[in-house]
Backbone as CSV, one residue per row, in Angstrom:
resi,resn,N_x,N_y,N_z,CA_x,CA_y,CA_z,C_x,C_y,C_z
1,MET,0.783,-0.908,0.089,0.049,0.124,-0.075,0.832,1.136,0.148
2,TRP,2.050,1.195,0.709,3.079,2.345,0.588,3.471,2.687,-0.620
3,ALA,3.857,1.537,-1.138,4.479,1.726,-2.602,3.584,2.346,-3.712
4,LEU,2.409,2.126,-3.358,1.221,2.594,-4.454,1.177,4.054,-4.239
5,LYS,1.168,4.366,-2.850,1.151,6.118,-2.828,2.223,6.451,-3.041
6,LYS,3.534,6.048,-2.810,4.822,6.486,-3.395,4.859,6.743,-4.721
7,LEU,4.413,5.715,-5.607,4.267,5.902,-6.995,3.078,6.607,-7.590
8,ASN,2.590,7.075,-6.765,1.280,7.856,-7.018,0.312,7.252,-8.226
9,LEU,0.031,5.942,-7.827,-0.786,5.056,-8.635,-2.271,4.756,-7.763
10,ASP,-3.160,4.652,-8.411,-4.343,4.194,-7.814,-4.372,2.174,-7.775
11,TRP,-5.025,1.918,-6.779,-4.935,0.482,-6.601,-5.797,-0.156,-7.745
12,ASP,-6.749,0.522,-8.268,-7.522,-0.277,-9.177,-6.785,-0.272,-10.680
13,VAL,-6.081,1.116,-10.941,-5.388,0.974,-12.192,-4.128,0.098,-12.027
14,ALA,-3.311,0.090,-10.938,-2.423,-1.013,-10.620,-2.952,-2.542,-11.041
15,ALA,-3.888,-2.910,-10.084,-4.499,-4.234,-10.292,-4.955,-4.630,-11.714
16,ASN,-5.571,-3.475,-12.445,-6.043,-3.691,-13.882,-4.828,-4.012,-14.749
17,MET,-3.569,-3.026,-14.562,-2.341,-3.117,-15.281,-1.868,-4.634,-15.113
18,THR,-1.980,-5.266,-13.939,-1.111,-6.425,-13.599,-1.992,-7.379,-14.286
19,VAL,-3.342,-7.394,-14.499,-3.893,-8.417,-15.091,-3.694,-8.484,-16.404
20,ALA,-3.811,-7.143,-17.023,-3.518,-6.934,-18.510,-2.111,-7.503,-18.898
21,GLN,-1.262,-7.361,-18.123,0.280,-7.830,-18.435,0.221,-9.472,-18.162
22,LEU,-0.642,-9.989,-17.219,-0.559,-11.455,-17.274,-1.259,-12.057,-18.529
23,ASN,-2.421,-11.172,-18.818,-2.993,-11.603,-20.206,-2.006,-11.795,-21.318
24,GLU,-1.395,-10.785,-21.284,-0.396,-10.727,-22.314,0.756,-11.824,-22.474
25,LEU,1.193,-11.929,-21.230,2.059,-13.012,-21.028,1.517,-14.379,-21.562
26,ASP,0.066,-14.650,-21.124,-0.394,-15.875,-21.403,-0.531,-15.977,-22.974
27,GLU,-1.169,-14.832,-23.650,-1.216,-15.081,-25.147,0.040,-14.954,-25.641
28,PHE,1.307,-14.631,-25.293,2.388,-14.943,-25.760,3.211,-16.320,-25.625
29,ARG,2.755,-16.936,-24.554,3.387,-18.248,-24.263,2.511,-19.202,-25.334
30,TYR,1.045,-18.707,-25.488,0.369,-19.814,-26.211,0.796,-19.564,-27.598
31,ARG,1.231,-18.331,-28.406,1.637,-18.322,-29.673,2.976,-18.793,-29.542
32,GLU,3.766,-18.870,-28.596,5.126,-19.529,-28.909,4.848,-21.112,-28.784
33,TYR,3.800,-21.683,-27.977,3.787,-23.048,-27.851,3.217,-23.547,-29.317
34,THR,2.254,-22.610,-29.937,1.913,-23.292,-31.135,2.784,-23.031,-32.206
35,SER,3.817,-22.299,-32.282,4.824,-22.102,-33.388,5.692,-23.188,-33.093
36,SER,6.049,-23.413,-31.723,7.167,-24.553,-31.628,6.433,-25.845,-31.837
37,SER,5.290,-26.143,-31.628,4.474,-27.523,-32.067,4.665,-27.520,-33.572
38,LEU,4.240,-26.482,-34.463,4.593,-26.495,-35.828,6.000,-26.746,-36.273
39,TYR,6.913,-26.139,-35.443,8.141,-26.424,-35.947,8.705,-27.872,-35.531
40,LYS,8.197,-28.423,-34.504,8.732,-29.936,-34.220,7.611,-30.783,-35.356
41,GLU,6.431,-30.530,-35.722,5.958,-31.354,-36.655,6.851,-31.320,-38.135
42,LYS,7.063,-30.034,-38.517,7.719,-29.882,-39.573,9.170,-30.654,-39.316
43,MET,9.980,-30.432,-38.635,11.230,-31.368,-38.427,10.990,-32.895,-38.442
44,LYS,9.768,-33.255,-37.597,9.513,-34.909,-37.751,9.379,-35.229,-38.872
45,TYR,8.610,-34.371,-39.785,8.167,-34.843,-41.260,9.604,-34.960,-42.186
46,LEU,10.612,-33.674,-42.032,11.808,-33.941,-42.832,12.531,-35.106,-42.211
47,TYR,12.799,-35.300,-40.938,13.331,-36.629,-40.361,12.873,-37.785,-40.872
48,ASP,11.526,-38.036,-40.769,11.094,-39.256,-41.186,10.947,-39.533,-42.742
49,LYS,11.087,-38.424,-43.489,11.112,-38.539,-44.923,12.285,-39.232,-45.392
50,TYR,13.576,-39.128,-44.587,14.705,-39.824,-44.808,15.043,-41.248,-44.437
51,ILE,14.205,-41.782,-43.650,14.229,-43.163,-43.006,13.686,-44.038,-43.709
52,ARG,14.418,-45.196,-44.055,13.979,-46.149,-44.918,13.711,-47.245,-43.968
53,ASN,12.603,-48.084,-44.424,12.195,-49.016,-43.846,13.176,-50.354,-43.877
54,LYS,13.621,-51.034,-42.917,14.636,-51.959,-42.910,13.644,-53.355,-42.758
55,GLY,12.938,-53.550,-43.349,12.185,-54.899,-43.721,12.871,-56.069,-44.429
56,PHE,13.037,-57.105,-43.523,13.848,-58.295,-43.985,12.958,-59.267,-44.181
57,LYS,13.308,-60.183,-44.920,12.435,-61.304,-45.589,13.430,-62.477,-45.725
58,GLU,12.986,-63.547,-45.878,13.611,-64.889,-46.261,14.448,-64.714,-47.454
59,ASP,15.687,-65.398,-47.570,16.461,-65.219,-48.988,16.882,-63.976,-49.351
60,ASP,16.846,-62.944,-48.233,17.521,-61.740,-48.566,19.004,-61.985,-48.160
61,PHE,19.843,-60.963,-48.819,21.271,-61.185,-48.597,21.638,-59.621,-47.512
62,VAL,22.451,-59.936,-46.417,22.439,-58.655,-45.760,23.972,-58.766,-45.192
63,LEU,24.613,-57.488,-44.799,25.746,-57.481,-44.319,25.462,-57.288,-42.772
64,LEU,26.580,-57.757,-41.893,26.625,-57.892,-40.536,27.599,-56.973,-40.254
65,PHE,27.404,-56.257,-39.064,28.076,-55.060,-38.568,29.289,-55.504,-37.469
66,ASN,30.470,-55.274,-37.826,31.481,-55.878,-36.865,31.802,-54.825,-35.606
67,SER,31.036,-55.179,-34.679,31.460,-54.188,-33.490,32.493,-54.248,-32.829
68,ARG,33.437,-55.262,-33.241,34.781,-55.219,-32.435,35.801,-54.238,-32.987
69,LEU,35.644,-53.640,-34.132,36.178,-52.642,-34.846,36.248,-51.330,-34.126
70,TRP,35.206,-51.143,-33.273,34.998,-49.895,-32.483,36.063,-49.825,-31.352
71,ILE,36.333,-51.300,-30.672,37.108,-51.327,-29.681,38.733,-50.980,-30.256
72,PHE,39.070,-51.895,-31.240,40.487,-51.939,-32.035,40.221,-51.165,-33.579
73,PRO,40.122,-49.919,-33.527,39.917,-49.373,-34.864,40.914,-49.601,-35.925
74,GLU,40.701,-49.965,-37.122,41.787,-50.148,-38.487,41.157,-49.530,-39.350
75,LYS,41.973,-48.473,-40.034,41.357,-47.661,-40.915,40.862,-48.072,-42.134
76,LEU,41.426,-49.068,-42.660,41.194,-49.665,-43.968,40.338,-50.571,-44.074
77,LYS,39.997,-51.232,-42.654,39.276,-52.583,-42.873,37.818,-52.244,-42.732
78,SER,37.100,-52.772,-43.520,35.678,-52.714,-43.731,34.975,-53.169,-42.185
79,LYS,33.924,-52.139,-41.711,33.068,-52.583,-40.580,32.098,-53.577,-40.853
80,TRP,31.998,-53.949,-42.214,30.772,-55.125,-42.498,31.375,-56.048,-43.013
81,ASN,30.705,-57.288,-42.551,31.013,-58.383,-42.997,29.680,-59.127,-43.653
82,GLY,30.384,-60.003,-44.616,29.225,-60.672,-45.132,29.396,-60.986,-46.808
83,PRO,28.573,-61.258,-47.607,27.099,-61.276,-47.380,26.576,-62.432,-46.510
84,PHE,25.290,-62.309,-45.831,24.658,-63.511,-45.394,23.428,-63.759,-45.680
85,GLU,22.873,-64.707,-45.871,21.529,-65.229,-46.034,20.519,-65.399,-45.043
86,VAL,19.532,-64.466,-45.248,18.598,-64.626,-44.006,17.848,-65.830,-44.254
87,VAL,17.660,-66.759,-43.149,17.061,-67.807,-43.214,15.673,-67.689,-42.474
88,LYS,15.579,-67.256,-41.601,14.239,-66.730,-40.863,14.290,-65.603,-40.109
89,VAL,12.986,-64.876,-40.209,12.903,-63.573,-39.422,11.838,-63.848,-38.251
90,THR,12.374,-63.632,-36.983,11.427,-63.766,-35.866,10.402,-62.305,-35.967
91,PRO,9.222,-62.326,-35.046,8.438,-61.205,-35.039,9.261,-60.044,-34.123
92,PHE,10.034,-60.541,-33.189,10.494,-59.442,-32.425,12.043,-58.889,-33.062
93,GLY,12.269,-58.917,-34.237,13.480,-58.271,-34.858,14.717,-59.067,-34.980
94,ALA,14.665,-60.403,-34.488,15.985,-61.208,-34.554,16.002,-61.903,-35.822
95,LEU,17.132,-62.174,-36.335,17.350,-62.750,-37.963,18.254,-63.893,-37.712
96,ASP,17.792,-64.992,-38.264,18.633,-66.230,-38.401,19.329,-65.887,-39.815
97,LEU,20.767,-65.912,-39.546,21.651,-65.702,-40.798,22.315,-67.139,-41.102
98,LYS,22.644,-67.577,-42.325,23.520,-68.451,-42.762,24.588,-67.938,-43.486
99,ASN,25.741,-68.452,-43.069,26.815,-68.076,-43.865,27.249,-69.231,-44.855
100,LYS,28.789,-68.948,-45.517,28.772,-69.718,-46.710,29.143,-71.031,-46.315
101,ASN,29.325,-71.344,-45.054,29.599,-72.903,-44.422,28.312,-73.614,-44.096
102,ASP,27.288,-72.868,-44.452,25.837,-73.228,-43.892,25.642,-73.527,-42.553
103,GLU,26.478,-72.587,-41.681,26.251,-72.368,-40.292,25.301,-71.293,-39.996
104,VAL,24.195,-71.516,-39.123,23.081,-70.567,-38.864,23.309,-69.923,-37.436
105,PHE,23.359,-68.734,-37.569,23.451,-67.964,-36.213,22.305,-66.895,-35.958
106,ARG,22.041,-66.475,-35.055,20.913,-65.352,-34.741,21.674,-64.080,-34.210
107,VAL,21.116,-62.984,-34.919,21.748,-61.943,-34.807,20.526,-60.774,-34.528
108,ASN,20.587,-59.419,-33.799,19.752,-58.401,-33.681,19.614,-57.939,-35.026
109,SER,18.442,-57.484,-35.722,18.318,-56.794,-36.837,18.993,-55.385,-36.999
110,HIS,19.164,-54.611,-35.782,19.646,-53.294,-35.722,21.291,-53.584,-36.120
111,ARG,21.910,-54.878,-36.177,23.314,-54.895,-36.507,23.690,-55.386,-38.177
112,VAL,22.623,-55.256,-39.014,22.473,-55.702,-40.265,21.992,-54.741,-41.031
113,LYS,22.243,-54.552,-42.348,21.674,-53.864,-43.294,21.685,-54.630,-44.814
114,HIS,20.782,-54.074,-45.774,20.638,-54.685,-47.012,22.049,-54.981,-47.618
115,TYR,22.341,-56.047,-48.478,23.334,-55.856,-49.307,23.138,-55.867,-50.563
116,LEU,23.689,-54.828,-51.271,23.260,-54.756,-52.877,24.402,-55.312,-53.788
117,GLY,24.749,-56.161,-53.976,26.070,-56.490,-54.714,25.653,-57.982,-55.456
118,LYS,26.834,-58.489,-55.797,26.850,-59.736,-56.429,27.119,-60.863,-55.482
119,VAL,26.342,-61.812,-55.685,26.461,-63.342,-54.948,26.395,-64.296,-55.974
120,ASP,27.286,-65.095,-56.036,27.693,-66.086,-56.942,27.083,-66.002,-58.188
121,ASP,27.874,-65.066,-58.829,27.568,-64.719,-60.547,26.140,-64.184,-60.709
122,CYS,25.258,-63.702,-59.501,24.248,-62.947,-59.861,23.765,-61.889,-59.100
123,HIS,23.231,-60.981,-59.638,23.088,-59.554,-59.255,21.551,-59.387,-58.285
124,VAL,21.969,-58.924,-57.036,21.012,-59.090,-55.976,20.452,-57.503,-56.066
125,VAL,19.268,-57.323,-55.997,18.728,-55.977,-56.108,17.477,-55.945,-55.074
126,ALA,17.503,-54.885,-54.394,16.622,-54.721,-53.288,15.412,-53.904,-53.711
127,LEU,14.349,-54.434,-53.374,13.068,-53.508,-54.267,12.572,-52.653,-53.020
128,ILE,12.751,-51.480,-53.035,12.175,-50.528,-52.083,11.068,-49.725,-52.401
129,HIS,9.747,-49.969,-51.505,8.645,-49.263,-51.997,8.314,-48.110,-50.966
130,PHE,8.073,-47.002,-51.781,8.009,-45.774,-51.093,6.411,-45.462,-50.996
131,LYS,6.065,-44.841,-49.746,4.591,-44.578,-49.908,4.269,-43.061,-50.090
């Protein structure tokens, strides 16, 4: 009360000014929230546009990532081994792979990528469907 008299303001005018400033702040926050949500939607669209579906099926050829090279890096050595043939695909993302010696082993699908090369004098091509 003493501060209001010192500044020569009326209580009603000060209260109305405070309410108006709070309303302006709420409007500013709402505008920023909507613009940030639009920005997030736009960035999500741009990010999702470049993601390819890594759907594997039987008889596909894949390359397996060699994670041991991260521990002992070698400059000119490839980080991908293969090609391996997909024998079975489990519903939870594990793949059964078969090597050239007909040995079957199971790996996580995050460690493999499609192989687009020649296998036994025939050319392998992956068919990618875009929506």
